[in-house]
Backbone bond lengths (Angstrom), bond angles and torsions (degrees), N, CA, C in turn:
res aa  C-N    CA-C-N  psi(-1)  N-CA   C-N-CA  omega(-1)  CA-C   N-CA-C  phi
1 X - - - 1.447 - - 1.524 109.15 -
2 X 1.325 115.21 149.55 1.454 117.89 -178.07 1.512 110.18 -135.22
3 X 1.322 115.75 158.73 1.457 121.96 177.12 1.508 108.21 -132.52
4 X 1.317 115.36 143.75 1.455 120.57 178.95 1.513 107.87 -157.55
5 X 1.338 116.71 166.52 1.457 120.88 177.30 1.506 110.30 -126.03
6 X 1.317 116.72 137.96 1.463 120.65 175.92 1.517 107.54 -93.69
7 X 1.290 116.57 122.40 1.451 122.39 -179.96 1.517 108.27 -99.40
8 X 1.303 116.45 165.47 1.443 116.70 168.53 1.509 114.08 141.03
9 X 1.320 112.82 -175.42 1.448 121.32 178.40 1.503 111.50 53.79
10 X 1.338 116.21 -124.10 1.447 120.66 -176.32 1.524 112.90 -85.78
11 X 1.335 117.15 -5.19 1.455 123.30 169.53 1.504 118.16 60.93
12 X 1.336 120.13 -71.60 1.434 123.13 -162.66 1.509 120.21 -65.65
13 X 1.322 121.00 -41.90 1.455 121.97 -169.70 1.514 114.32 -70.76
14 X 1.345 115.61 154.73 1.454 121.60 178.62 1.524 111.63 -92.13
15 X 1.337 117.87 -7.62 1.456 121.55 -176.72 1.523 111.00 -60.26
16 X 1.352 116.04 126.03 1.451 120.13 177.00 1.514 114.41 79.45
17 X 1.338 118.75 7.14 1.468 121.88 -179.61 1.523 109.17 -77.01
18 X 1.323 116.35 133.28 1.456 121.61 176.73 1.523 109.97 -139.49
19 X 1.318 115.43 162.78 1.456 121.35 171.25 1.527 105.78 -99.86
20 X 1.328 116.91 116.44 1.468 122.07 -177.21 1.521 110.10 -110.71
21 X 1.335 115.35 147.22 1.466 121.73 177.47 1.515 109.19 -112.49
22 X 1.322 115.65 131.47 1.460 122.91 177.04 1.526 107.34 -111.95
23 X 1.325 117.58 118.59 1.464 123.56 -175.42 1.528 109.22 -106.92
24 X 1.328 116.91 128.12 1.466 121.80 179.29 1.530 109.95 -101.16
25 X 1.337 116.89 107.61 1.466 122.06 177.58 1.529 112.49 -93.48
26 X 1.314 117.37 1.34 1.472 121.15 -179.29 1.521 111.00 -75.68
27 X 1.338 115.71 166.16 1.468 121.78 179.01 1.520 112.22 -88.55
28 X 1.309 117.50 14.24 1.467 122.51 -179.53 1.522 108.72 -149.15
29 X 1.326 117.19 160.29 1.466 119.60 176.98 1.531 110.75 -65.89
30 X 1.324 115.38 153.47 1.462 120.61 172.66 1.523 108.23 -128.42
31 X 1.316 115.37 147.37 1.456 121.05 173.03 1.514 108.62 -87.61
32 X 1.322 116.96 135.46 1.458 121.99 177.34 1.523 107.50 -103.23
33 X 1.319 116.03 124.83 1.461 122.97 -175.14 1.518 110.20 -123.22
34 X 1.332 116.89 137.01 1.462 123.10 175.07 1.523 107.50 -92.45
35 X 1.334 116.50 129.86 1.464 122.38 179.87 1.521 107.96 -93.56
36 X 1.330 115.41 118.25 1.461 122.55 -178.22 1.523 107.43 -120.52
37 X 1.327 116.34 85.47 1.461 119.96 -177.09 1.515 110.31 67.23
38 X 1.323 116.29 -120.30 1.465 120.55 -178.84 1.531 112.23 -92.20
39 X 1.336 117.63 1.12 1.462 121.50 179.78 1.518 110.19 -113.21
40 X 1.351 115.82 153.96 1.454 119.64 171.95 1.525 108.18 -124.95
41 X 1.332 114.73 147.31 1.462 121.34 -176.05 1.526 108.88 -127.05
42 X 1.335 116.36 127.19 1.466 120.24 178.23 1.522 109.01 -67.80
43 X 1.352 115.94 128.43 1.452 121.61 -179.37 1.524 109.90 -101.49
44 X 1.335 116.74 -50.18 1.459 121.19 -177.91 1.519 109.23 -166.14
45 X 1.308 115.92 169.48 1.462 122.51 171.47 1.519 106.93 -110.78
46 X 1.339 116.27 133.56 1.464 121.62 -179.02 1.528 107.51 -110.86
47 X 1.324 115.71 116.71 1.465 120.75 -179.56 1.528 110.45 -68.22
48 X 1.318 116.32 159.45 1.458 122.31 177.00 1.528 110.06 -54.94
49 X 1.340 116.72 129.11 1.451 121.29 178.59 1.514 114.90 77.99
50 X 1.319 117.67 3.50 1.465 121.52 -175.65 1.529 110.75 -102.75
51 X 1.323 115.27 171.80 1.460 122.85 179.24 1.518 108.97 -128.97
52 X 1.313 116.54 136.61 1.465 121.98 172.57 1.517 107.34 -111.28
53 X 1.336 116.15 129.99 1.466 121.12 176.42 1.515 107.15 -108.23
54 X 1.334 115.91 133.30 1.451 118.02 175.37 1.507 111.55 -146.52
55 X 1.321 113.77 152.46 1.449 120.77 176.65 1.519 107.31 -87.54
56 X 1.314 115.45 128.07 1.451 120.41 -177.26 1.525 108.91 -146.16
57 X 1.304 116.99 -171.01 1.457 122.42 -176.85 1.518 109.91 -123.74
58 X 1.324 116.46 139.19 1.460 121.35 174.51 1.530 107.80 -53.47
59 X 1.332 115.90 131.84 1.458 121.69 -178.37 1.519 113.96 101.30
60 X 1.357 117.13 -18.31 1.465 119.20 176.36 1.518 109.61 -65.28
61 X 1.319 115.58 146.80 1.460 121.36 178.65 1.525 109.52 -110.66
62 X 1.342 115.27 141.42 1.456 122.49 178.73 1.518 109.42 -133.41
63 X 1.334 115.40 152.32 1.460 121.75 170.79 1.524 108.00 -130.44
64 X 1.342 115.06 149.80 1.461 121.91 171.56 1.513 106.75 -108.52
65 X 1.332 115.62 133.28 1.463 120.43 -177.82 1.518 110.66 -123.45
66 X 1.311 115.25 144.93 1.465 124.52 -179.61 1.531 108.10 -66.44
67 X 1.344 117.54 108.91 1.469 120.09 -174.71 1.516 113.35 -76.42
68 X 1.339 118.55 -28.43 1.465 118.61 -176.48 1.523 111.88 -70.58
69 X 1.329 116.96 -10.05 1.456 120.15 176.90 1.527 110.54 -93.37
70 X 1.332 116.27 9.08 1.462 122.07 172.84 1.511 114.32 85.00
71 X 1.312 115.37 136.01 1.462 122.32 172.14 1.506 114.34 49.27
72 X 1.309 115.96 -123.44 1.459 122.50 -178.78 1.521 108.65 -93.56
73 X 1.323 117.11 67.39 1.456 122.91 -176.19 1.517 113.62 -66.26
74 X 1.315 114.91 -165.40 1.453 123.62 -177.24 1.533 111.26 -61.44
75 X 1.329 116.68 135.72 1.466 121.61 176.19 1.516 109.03 -72.78
76 X 1.338 116.92 127.22 1.461 122.02 -179.56 1.527 112.20 -111.26
77 X 1.337 118.48 -12.10 1.461 122.39 175.83 1.523 108.10 -163.46
78 X 1.337 115.80 154.13 1.468 120.04 175.33 1.514 109.02 -151.33
79 X 1.340 115.29 150.25 1.451 121.35 -176.08 1.520 110.52 -147.57
80 X 1.330 114.19 156.56 1.459 122.71 163.09 1.523 105.36 -114.14
81 X 1.322 117.13 124.78 1.459 121.91 -175.75 1.535 109.71 -67.90
82 X 1.338 114.90 131.96 1.461 123.08 177.04 1.528 108.21 -120.27
83 X 1.328 116.98 163.67 1.468 121.45 -179.78 1.530 111.19 -56.07
84 X 1.337 117.89 -34.80 1.469 121.03 -178.80 1.525 112.59 -62.51
85 X 1.340 117.69 -19.65 1.465 120.93 -178.42 1.526 112.92 -74.54
86 X 1.320 117.15 -2.01 1.466 119.76 171.79 1.527 109.48 -69.87
87 X 1.354 116.76 -24.90 1.464 120.78 -179.81 1.524 113.16 -123.28
88 X 1.323 118.20 -17.32 1.466 122.87 -179.82 1.526 108.45 -109.97
89 X 1.341 118.70 118.52 1.465 119.45 -177.55 1.520 113.05 -67.96
90 X 1.313 114.70 155.41 1.457 122.73 172.11 1.530 105.53 -93.68
91 X 1.321 117.19 124.11 1.456 121.67 -170.34 1.524 111.32 -112.46
92 X 1.347 115.02 132.67 1.468 121.66 168.64 1.525 104.43 -90.36
93 X 1.348 117.57 103.08 1.465 119.66 -173.49 1.520 112.45 -72.73
94 X 1.347 114.38 157.48 1.457 119.91 172.97 1.511 107.95 -56.18
95 X 1.306 116.15 142.31 1.449 120.67 178.45 1.520 111.47 -94.76
96 X 1.310 114.96 177.51 1.452 119.98 172.23 1.530 107.80 -72.45
97 X 1.329 118.97 159.29 1.479 119.58 -178.51 1.511 113.86 -51.30
98 X 1.341 118.53 -38.03 1.475 119.57 -179.98 1.523 111.25 -66.83
99 X 1.343 117.38 -28.90 1.459 121.16 178.05 1.519 111.99 -70.40
100 X 1.325 116.75 -25.45 1.465 121.14 -175.23 1.516 112.50 -83.53
101 X 1.318 118.79 -5.48 1.470 121.58 -178.61 1.501 111.95 -68.54
């Protein structure tokens, strides 16, 4: 299991801050990236069957990318963090067999 924090935007305030869990149900690791406007920033890698917990802000956007395809591989999931994600995990679902290659 891993923990990380997504920084950015207006940074300082606590308004809308939550602890979110990202669950990887895929058969391979995925890279978790924070989307900051036109840029993306690698936050952590989530192993197959593992969970990453991070402190973030409601409204932040994240993508999960297929790491075995190198660097910033194919996007396999994406989310915008909502208040409900303080208790409901964000899940990288199992893919179709061709996605798992």
